[in-house]
C-alpha positions in Angstrom: -11.2 16.0 102.0 -9.8 17.3 98.6 -12.0 19.3 96.4 -12.2 16.5 93.7 -13.2 14.0 96.4 -16.0 16.4 97.5 -17.1 16.7 93.9 -17.1 13.0 93.2 -19.2 12.4 96.3 -21.6 15.1 95.3 -22.0 13.7 91.8 -22.6 10.2 93.2 -25.2 11.5 95.6 -27.1 13.4 92.8 -26.5 10.5 90.3 -24.9 13.0 87.9 -22.2 12.4 85.3 -19.4 14.8 84.5 -17.3 15.2 81.4 -14.4 17.5 80.6 -13.4 19.2 77.3 -9.9 20.3 77.8 -7.6 22.3 75.6 -5.2 24.3 77.8 -5.3 21.7 80.7 -4.9 18.8 78.3 -6.3 16.1 80.6 -5.3 17.5 84.0 -8.9 17.9 85.1 -9.9 14.4 84.3 -6.6 13.0 85.7 -7.2 14.8 89.0 -10.8 13.6 89.2 -9.8 9.9 88.7 -7.4 10.1 91.6 -10.5 9.7 93.6 -12.0 6.2 94.3 -15.3 5.7 92.6 -14.7 8.3 90.0 -15.8 5.7 87.5 -19.3 6.1 88.8 -19.5 9.7 87.6 -17.0 9.9 84.6 -17.6 7.9 81.5 -15.5 9.9 79.1 -13.5 13.1 78.6 -12.2 15.0 75.7 -8.7 16.5 75.1 -9.3 18.8 72.1 -6.0 20.7 71.8 -6.4 21.8 68.1 -9.2 23.9 66.6 -10.0 21.0 64.3 -10.5 18.7 67.2 -12.8 21.2 68.9 -14.9 21.3 65.8 -14.8 17.6 65.1 -15.6 16.2 68.5 -17.4 19.0 70.3 -19.2 20.8 67.4 -17.5 24.1 67.9 -18.3 26.2 64.9 -15.4 27.5 62.7 -17.3 30.8 62.5 -17.2 31.1 66.3 -13.4 30.6 66.4 -13.0 33.0 63.5 -15.1 35.7 65.0 -14.1 35.5 68.7 -10.7 33.5 68.6 -10.2 30.1 70.1 -9.5 31.7 73.5 -12.9 33.1 74.2 -15.9 32.5 76.4 -18.0 31.8 73.2 -15.7 28.9 72.3 -15.7 27.6 75.9 -19.5 27.6 75.8 -19.7 25.7 72.6 -17.1 23.2 73.9 -19.3 22.7 77.1 -22.5 22.2 75.1 -20.8 19.7 72.7 -19.1 17.8 75.5 -22.3 17.4 77.6 -24.3 16.4 74.5 -21.8 13.9 73.2 -21.3 12.2 76.6 -24.8 12.6 77.9 -23.4 14.3 81.0 -25.2 16.6 83.5 -22.0 18.5 84.2 -19.1 19.6 82.0 -16.1 21.8 82.5 -14.1 23.2 79.5 -10.8 25.1 79.3 -9.3 27.0 76.5 -6.4 29.5 76.9 -2.8 30.5 76.5 -0.4 28.7 78.8 2.7 30.3 77.4 5.5 31.1 77.3 4.6 32.3 73.8 1.3 32.7 72.0 -0.2 35.6 73.9 -1.3 38.9 72.4 -2.3 42.3 73.7 -5.9 41.2 73.8 -5.2 37.7 75.1 -2.0 37.7 77.2 -0.2 34.6 78.3 -2.0 33.2 81.3 -5.5 33.9 80.0 -8.0 31.0 80.4 -11.6 30.8 79.4 -13.8 28.3 81.2 -17.2 26.8 80.4 -19.3 25.2 83.1 -22.3 23.2 81.9 -24.8 22.4 84.7 -28.0 20.6 83.7 -28.5 22.5 80.5 -27.2 25.9 81.5 -23.7 27.2 80.6 -21.8 29.7 82.6 -18.6 31.1 81.2 -15.7 32.8 82.9 -12.3 34.2 82.0 -9.4 34.3 84.4 -6.0 35.9 83.9 -3.4 34.0 85.9 -0.5 35.9 84.5 2.7 34.8 82.9 3.6 32.4 85.8 5.0 29.6 83.7 3.3 27.1 81.4 2.6 24.4 83.9 1.7 26.8 86.6 -1.0 28.3 84.4 -2.3 24.8 83.7 -2.3 23.8 87.3 -3.9 27.1 88.4 -6.6 26.6 85.8 -7.3 23.1 87.0 -7.6 24.2 90.6 -9.8 27.1 89.7 -12.1 25.0 87.6 -12.8 22.6 90.5 -13.2 25.4 93.0 -15.6 27.3 90.7 -17.7 24.3 89.9 -18.1 23.5 93.5 -19.2 27.1 94.1 -21.7 27.0 91.2 -23.2 23.7 92.5 -24.0 25.2 96.0 
């Protein structure tokens, strides 16, 4: 069984709903989840908030948070998770914000850096992973796979 199938079955069993707020992955998480039959039982909506303005408008990310920590930060990933869960009435949310490359990185935030937010029943856990400069789509795919793997670990 694929990890997304395991996740859908778990969410159905618990009667949970999931949402995604994706920047770096730009819909890959929700697309992967809906490859599974019955995903509609656990996913009502998902957000692709690529711009800072969209993160603020749809998820309630504060401009001050972006200004203080940058958009690629665990603080922004956390606010994305809280906003996504609140706005979709979900028990579970996964968020991604990062630098896929090949440009846009910095010394503090190199290409391949991704910050994740995992909202689980009111609690938010944030993580940062450095996948390296492995190519834009490889960073996005690695982030998608990591997000599902990490959520399944956190739900154990």
